[in-house]
C-alpha positions as CSV (number, residue, x, y, z in Angstrom):
1,M,0.0,0.0,0.0
2,N,1.0,3.6,-0.4
3,I,0.9,5.1,3.1
4,T,1.6,8.6,4.5
5,I,2.7,9.0,8.1
6,L,2.1,12.4,9.6
7,G,4.5,13.1,12.5
8,T,8.0,11.6,13.1
9,G,8.0,11.2,16.8
10,Y,8.2,7.8,18.6
11,V,4.9,6.6,17.3
12,G,5.1,8.0,13.8
13,L,8.7,6.9,13.0
14,V,8.3,3.4,14.5
15,T,5.0,2.9,12.7
16,G,6.4,4.2,9.4
17,A,9.6,2.1,9.6
18,C,7.8,-1.1,10.6
19,L,5.1,-0.7,7.9
20,A,7.8,-0.2,5.4
21,D,9.5,-3.4,6.6
22,L,6.2,-5.2,5.9
23,G,6.5,-4.2,2.2
24,N,4.5,-0.9,2.1
25,N,5.6,2.3,0.4
26,I,5.9,4.9,3.2
27,V,6.3,8.7,3.2
28,C,6.9,10.2,6.6
29,I,5.9,13.9,6.8
30,D,6.8,16.4,9.5
31,S,6.6,20.2,9.6
32,N,9.9,20.3,11.5
33,L,12.4,20.8,8.7
34,K,15.4,20.2,11.0
35,K,14.0,16.8,12.0
36,I,13.3,15.9,8.4
37,N,16.8,16.9,7.2
38,H,18.3,14.7,10.0
39,L,16.2,11.8,8.9
40,K,17.2,12.3,5.3
41,N,20.8,12.1,6.5
42,L,19.9,8.9,8.4
43,K,20.2,10.6,11.8
44,I,17.5,9.1,14.1
45,P,16.2,11.8,16.5
46,F,15.8,9.6,19.5
47,Y,17.1,6.3,20.9
48,E,14.9,3.2,20.3
49,P,16.4,-0.3,20.1
50,G,16.3,-1.8,16.6
51,L,14.8,1.3,14.9
52,E,17.9,2.6,13.2
53,E,18.6,-0.8,11.5
54,I,15.0,-1.0,10.1
55,I,15.1,2.6,8.7
56,L,18.5,2.1,7.1
57,R,17.3,-1.1,5.5
58,N,14.1,0.4,4.1
59,V,15.7,3.6,2.9
60,K,18.2,1.4,0.9
61,S,15.2,-0.5,-0.5
62,S,13.4,2.8,-1.3
63,R,10.4,1.8,0.7
64,I,10.5,4.8,3.1
65,S,11.2,8.5,2.5
66,F,11.0,11.7,4.5
67,S,9.4,15.0,3.5
68,S,8.0,18.3,4.9
69,S,5.5,18.7,2.0
70,Y,1.9,17.7,2.5
71,K,1.5,17.4,-1.3
72,K,3.0,13.9,-0.9
73,I,-0.2,12.6,0.6
74,S,-2.1,12.9,-2.7
75,S,-1.4,9.3,-3.8
76,S,-1.9,7.7,-0.4
77,E,-4.5,5.1,0.4
78,L,-4.0,5.4,4.1
79,I,-2.9,8.5,6.1
80,F,-1.7,7.8,9.6
81,L,-2.0,10.7,12.1
82,C,0.8,10.3,14.6
83,I,0.7,13.9,15.9
84,D,1.6,14.8,19.4
85,T,-1.4,15.7,21.7
86,P,0.4,17.2,24.7
87,R,-1.3,18.0,28.0
88,G,-2.8,21.5,28.0
89,P,-2.8,23.8,31.0
90,N,-6.3,22.6,31.9
91,G,-5.3,19.0,31.9
92,K,-7.1,18.3,28.6
93,P,-5.0,17.2,25.6
94,N,-4.0,20.1,23.3
95,L,-5.3,19.1,19.8
96,S,-4.2,22.2,18.0
97,N,-1.4,20.4,16.1
98,L,-3.7,17.6,15.2
99,Y,-6.4,19.8,13.8
100,S,-3.8,21.8,11.9
101,A,-2.6,18.6,10.3
102,I,-6.2,17.7,9.4
103,D,-6.6,21.0,7.6
104,D,-3.5,20.3,5.6
105,I,-4.7,16.9,4.7
106,G,-8.0,18.2,3.5
107,S,-6.4,20.9,1.4
108,N,-4.0,18.5,-0.3
109,L,-6.1,15.4,-0.8
110,T,-6.9,14.7,-4.5
111,S,-8.8,11.3,-4.1
112,S,-10.5,9.1,-1.6
113,A,-8.5,8.0,1.4
114,I,-8.7,6.7,5.0
115,V,-7.3,8.8,7.8
116,V,-6.1,6.6,10.6
117,L,-5.7,8.2,14.0
118,K,-2.8,6.7,16.0
119,S,-2.6,9.7,18.2
120,T,-4.1,9.3,21.7
121,V,-7.3,11.5,21.6
122,P,-10.3,12.2,23.8
123,L,-13.7,10.6,23.2
124,G,-15.4,12.0,20.2
125,T,-12.3,13.2,18.4
126,N,-12.5,10.8,15.5
127,K,-16.0,12.0,14.7
128,K,-14.9,15.7,14.9
129,V,-12.0,14.9,12.6
130,L,-14.3,13.4,10.0
131,Q,-16.7,16.3,10.2
132,R,-13.8,18.8,9.8
133,L,-12.5,16.9,6.8
134,E,-15.9,16.6,5.1
135,K,-16.4,20.4,5.6
136,I,-13.1,21.2,3.9
137,L,-13.9,18.9,1.0
138,R,-17.3,20.5,0.5
139,N,-15.9,24.0,0.6
140,D,-13.2,23.0,-2.0
141,E,-15.9,21.2,-4.1
142,K,-13.9,18.0,-4.1
143,N,-16.2,15.1,-5.2
144,F,-14.7,12.2,-3.3
145,T,-15.0,10.8,0.3
146,V,-12.8,10.3,3.2
147,E,-13.2,7.9,6.1
148,V,-11.7,7.9,9.6
149,C,-10.3,5.0,11.6
150,A,-9.2,4.8,15.2
151,N,-6.2,2.6,15.5
152,P,-4.6,3.4,18.9
153,E,-0.9,2.5,19.5
154,F,0.3,0.4,22.3
155,L,4.0,0.9,21.9
156,K,6.3,0.9,24.9
157,E,9.4,3.1,24.6
158,G,12.4,0.9,24.7
159,S,10.6,-2.0,23.0
160,A,8.4,-0.2,20.5
161,V,9.7,-2.0,17.4
162,T,9.0,-5.4,19.0
163,D,5.6,-4.2,20.2
164,F,4.7,-3.2,16.7
165,L,5.9,-6.3,14.9
166,R,4.7,-8.7,17.6
167,P,1.6,-7.1,19.0
168,E,-0.6,-8.5,21.7
169,R,-3.6,-6.9,20.1
170,I,-4.5,-4.6,17.2
171,V,-7.4,-2.4,18.0
172,I,-9.4,-1.0,15.1
173,G,-12.3,1.4,15.5
174,A,-14.4,2.1,12.4
175,D,-17.9,2.6,11.2
176,S,-17.4,1.0,7.8
177,N,-16.9,-2.6,6.7
178,D,-14.6,-1.4,3.9
179,V,-12.3,0.3,6.4
180,F,-12.2,-2.9,8.5
181,Q,-11.3,-4.9,5.4
182,I,-8.4,-2.6,4.4
183,M,-7.0,-2.5,7.9
184,R,-7.2,-6.3,8.1
185,S,-5.2,-6.5,4.9
186,L,-2.6,-4.0,6.2
187,Y,-2.0,-5.9,9.4
188,K,-2.3,-9.4,7.9
189,P,1.5,-10.1,8.2
190,L,1.2,-9.5,12.0
191,N,-1.9,-11.6,12.4
192,R,-1.0,-15.0,11.0
193,K,-0.5,-17.2,14.1
194,S,-3.6,-16.0,15.9
195,N,-6.3,-13.3,15.4
196,K,-5.0,-10.3,17.3
197,I,-7.4,-7.8,15.6
198,I,-10.2,-6.5,17.8
199,E,-12.8,-4.5,15.8
200,M,-15.0,-2.0,17.6
201,S,-16.6,1.4,17.2
202,V,-14.3,4.5,17.1
203,E,-15.5,5.6,20.5
204,S,-14.7,2.2,22.0
205,A,-11.2,2.4,20.4
206,E,-10.6,5.9,21.8
207,L,-11.5,4.8,25.3
208,T,-9.7,1.5,25.1
209,K,-6.3,3.4,24.9
210,Y,-7.0,5.6,27.9
211,A,-8.4,2.7,29.9
212,S,-5.3,0.6,29.2
213,N,-2.9,3.2,30.4
214,A,-5.0,4.2,33.4
215,F,-5.3,0.6,34.6
216,L,-1.5,0.1,34.3
217,A,-0.9,3.4,36.2
218,T,-3.3,2.3,38.8
219,K,-1.3,-1.0,39.4
220,I,1.8,1.1,39.9
221,S,0.2,3.5,42.4
222,F,-1.4,0.5,44.2
223,I,1.8,-1.3,44.8
224,N,3.5,1.9,45.9
225,Q,0.8,2.5,48.5
226,I,1.3,-1.1,49.7
227,A,5.0,-0.4,49.9
228,R,4.5,2.5,52.2
229,I,2.5,0.2,54.5
230,A,5.2,-2.4,54.2
231,E,7.9,0.0,55.4
232,I,5.9,0.9,58.5
233,S,5.2,-2.7,59.3
234,E,8.7,-4.0,58.4
235,A,7.2,-6.2,55.7
236,N,9.1,-6.8,52.4
237,I,7.5,-5.5,49.3
238,H,9.4,-8.0,47.1
239,D,7.7,-10.9,49.0
240,I,4.3,-9.2,48.8
241,R,4.7,-8.6,45.0
242,R,5.5,-12.3,44.4
243,G,2.6,-13.3,46.7
244,I,-0.1,-11.3,44.9
245,G,1.5,-11.4,41.4
246,S,1.2,-15.2,41.4
247,D,-2.6,-14.8,41.2
248,S,-3.4,-15.0,37.5
249,R,-6.2,-12.5,38.0
250,I,-3.7,-9.9,39.1
251,G,-0.6,-10.8,37.1
252,K,3.1,-10.0,37.8
253,D,3.5,-7.0,35.5
254,F,3.5,-3.4,36.7
255,L,3.7,-4.5,40.4
256,Y,7.2,-3.0,41.1
257,A,7.3,-0.4,43.9
258,G,9.5,2.7,43.3
259,L,9.5,6.3,42.3
260,G,6.4,5.8,40.1
261,Y,5.5,6.3,36.5
262,G,6.5,9.1,34.1
263,G,6.9,9.6,30.4
264,S,4.8,11.1,27.8
265,C,1.8,8.8,28.1
266,F,0.7,7.8,31.6
267,P,0.7,11.3,33.3
268,K,-1.0,12.9,30.3
269,D,-3.6,10.1,29.8
270,I,-4.5,9.9,33.5
271,K,-5.1,13.6,33.6
272,A,-7.1,13.5,30.3
273,L,-9.3,10.7,31.6
274,I,-10.0,12.6,34.8
275,E,-11.1,15.6,32.8
276,T,-13.3,13.3,30.6
277,G,-15.0,12.0,33.7
278,K,-15.6,15.5,35.0
279,S,-17.1,16.5,31.6
280,F,-19.7,13.8,32.0
281,G,-20.3,14.7,35.6
282,L,-18.7,11.5,36.9
283,D,-16.7,10.9,40.0
284,S,-13.0,10.6,39.1
285,S,-11.7,10.1,42.7
286,L,-10.0,6.7,41.9
287,L,-7.9,8.2,39.1
288,Q,-7.2,11.3,41.2
289,A,-5.8,9.1,43.9
290,V,-3.6,7.3,41.4
291,E,-2.2,10.6,40.3
292,Q,-1.7,11.8,43.9
293,I,0.1,8.7,45.0
294,N,2.4,8.8,42.0
295,S,3.2,12.5,42.7
296,S,4.1,11.7,46.3
297,M,6.8,9.0,45.6
298,T,9.7,11.4,44.7
299,R,8.9,13.3,48.0
300,H,8.9,10.0,49.8
301,L,12.4,9.2,48.6
302,E,13.6,12.7,49.4
303,K,12.3,12.3,52.9
304,K,14.3,9.1,53.3
305,V,17.5,11.0,52.4
306,K,16.7,13.9,54.8
307,N,15.8,11.5,57.6
308,F,19.1,9.6,57.2
309,Y,21.2,12.8,57.4
310,K,19.0,14.5,60.0
311,S,20.9,17.7,59.6
312,S,21.2,19.9,56.5
313,L,22.2,18.4,53.2
314,K,23.9,21.6,52.0
315,N,27.4,20.2,52.4
316,K,26.5,16.9,50.7
317,T,27.6,15.7,47.2
318,I,25.2,13.1,45.8
319,M,25.5,10.7,42.8
320,V,22.3,10.0,40.9
321,W,22.0,7.2,38.4
322,G,19.3,7.6,35.8
323,L,17.7,10.5,33.9
324,S,15.3,8.9,31.4
325,F,11.8,8.1,32.6
326,K,12.4,4.4,32.0
327,P,15.2,2.1,30.7
328,N,16.1,1.7,27.0
329,T,15.0,5.2,26.0
330,D,16.5,8.7,26.1
331,D,13.1,10.2,26.7
332,T,13.1,12.5,29.8
333,R,9.6,13.9,29.3
334,D,7.7,13.8,32.7
335,S,10.6,11.7,34.1
336,V,10.3,11.2,37.8
337,A,14.1,11.0,37.9
338,I,14.2,14.6,36.6
339,K,11.5,15.7,39.1
340,F,13.5,14.2,42.0
341,I,16.8,15.7,40.8
342,N,15.2,19.1,40.4
343,N,13.8,19.0,44.0
344,I,16.9,17.7,45.8
345,S,19.3,19.9,43.8
346,T,18.1,22.9,45.9
347,K,19.2,21.2,49.1
348,V,22.6,19.7,48.4
349,K,26.0,21.1,47.6
350,C,26.5,19.2,44.3
351,L,24.8,16.5,42.2
352,Y,26.6,14.3,39.8
353,V,24.2,12.5,37.4
354,F,24.7,9.6,34.9
355,D,22.5,7.9,32.4
356,P,23.6,5.3,29.8
357,V,21.8,7.0,26.9
358,V,20.9,10.6,28.0
359,E,24.2,12.3,27.3
360,K,23.4,15.8,28.4
361,I,21.4,17.5,31.2
362,P,17.8,18.0,30.0
363,D,16.6,21.6,29.4
364,S,14.3,21.4,32.5
365,I,17.3,21.3,34.9
366,Q,20.0,22.8,32.7
367,N,20.0,26.1,34.6
368,K,21.0,24.4,37.8
369,K,24.6,25.4,38.6
370,N,25.3,22.4,40.9
371,I,24.3,19.6,38.5
372,F,27.0,17.9,36.4
373,C,26.6,15.1,33.9
374,L,29.1,12.3,33.9
375,K,30.3,10.0,31.1
376,H,30.7,6.9,33.4
377,K,28.7,5.8,36.4
378,Y,31.7,5.4,38.7
379,Q,33.3,8.7,37.7
380,K,33.5,11.1,40.7
381,I,32.1,8.4,43.0
382,S,34.8,8.8,45.6
383,E,33.8,12.5,45.9
384,C,30.2,11.6,46.6
385,D,28.5,10.9,49.9
386,A,25.6,8.9,48.7
387,L,24.2,7.1,45.6
388,I,20.6,7.5,44.5
389,I,19.1,5.2,41.8
390,C,16.2,6.8,39.8
391,T,16.0,4.6,36.6
392,E,16.3,0.8,36.5
393,W,18.8,0.5,33.7
394,K,20.2,-3.1,33.6
395,E,23.7,-1.9,34.0
396,F,22.8,-0.6,37.5
397,W,21.4,-3.9,38.7
398,N,24.8,-5.5,39.6
399,P,27.2,-2.7,40.4
400,D,30.9,-3.1,41.4
401,I,30.7,-3.1,45.2
402,D,34.4,-2.0,45.4
403,F,33.4,1.2,43.7
404,I,30.2,1.6,45.7
405,A,32.2,1.2,48.9
406,K,34.1,4.4,48.0
407,L,31.0,6.5,48.8
408,N,31.9,8.7,51.8
409,D,28.8,7.8,53.8
410,K,28.4,4.3,52.3
411,V,24.7,4.7,51.7
412,I,22.4,3.9,48.7
413,F,18.9,5.1,48.2
414,D,17.4,2.8,45.7
415,G,14.3,4.4,44.1
416,R,13.7,1.4,41.9
417,N,14.4,-1.5,44.3
418,I,16.8,-3.2,41.9
419,L,19.7,-4.0,44.3
420,D,19.9,-6.9,46.8
421,Y,19.7,-5.0,50.1
422,E,21.0,-8.0,52.1
423,L,24.1,-8.1,49.9
424,M,24.6,-4.4,50.2
425,E,24.3,-4.5,54.0
426,S,26.7,-7.4,54.2
427,Y,29.3,-5.2,52.7
428,G,28.6,-2.5,55.2
429,I,26.6,-0.3,52.8
430,K,23.5,1.1,54.2
431,Y,20.5,0.5,51.9
432,F,17.2,2.3,51.7
433,G,14.6,1.0,49.1
434,I,10.8,1.5,48.7
435,G,9.1,-1.0,50.9
436,V,12.3,-2.9,51.4
437,G,15.5,-2.5,53.4
438,R,15.8,0.2,56.0
439,S,12.9,2.6,56.5
């Protein structure tokens, strides 16, 4: 198929690259000329395992190209909208970029097409998009039709390529059998072993995406609340996690206590779903509690640091491991690691930070004069009083204890519960986790 992808962020670029790898002809369009020029020069704008290899292979095979011109959509059968819908000041998604792209689509279409919304959008957005497109076509006296399809993405940063090529489910929301048929044909290569396609209305598809993220965020806040109780009662959250996670009705995933969730999806989608509930006059107290618990976890870890030192931290030098909101990505958007660093930097003498992929201090904390980015995780460790772990990168799971022992105060605050606290304590290193170790 001839397919246009609008937007070259995580979702757009992964979607375009993977669809090209399935044999389709892909044009990726973005209004950001700098980003498009980088892509034309095969410079990938973010870190995502496996993505660069797929793009290089399909550029070489002429199955994927990059442009800033909307005129390229004229020959497309499918137009995928992968436009960012950031959280607005009122908590609702800002759809201005999405609607701007819709206007450009309507102005440049020359024949019938299906517009597929990958972007996470509030209930009713697909219908509004269709109405907007139909109005443009009428005003321009274009005698052909467009249809809209909701096809939400379920890609996890750090494993997005695998998630696309080996999906657990493919949700398709449409009001037309023709649209369902075309989307089945598109995803047929990913649907051979078992039927992963779930067909539904566009409204159901819109809400499915929000409900999925909200449920996962709820599991994270739930286990963090239990971890707080575990600390007070001297229970061990690792044992509790295994005990409840063994129940197939609950499952083992997303039951890891720590600093909480971050990134570009969970915080935004929880807030959007709260606002949706309010718009219908519904009680959103459950989701509000999820949000509140998550927001409290960085303060909880900071309190552990303050309680340990008792006196002021102003003469302390701290090492922090992790800047990205999760492992295997360089994305620091809504990162709880950044939130924690930003707060504690005002109370300490100096912060040394290290992340395996994030190579420079993000803009949000760049103006802090006492934060320095390191090239190696053990660099400067002998000058530091304590180590704080904020992101669970695999290379942090089994640190060299000889280096850790060089910490002046021989203390670790593990915001991700990845270290063996009994092992650390056996080496004389004081260990504070979330719901485990010292309280």
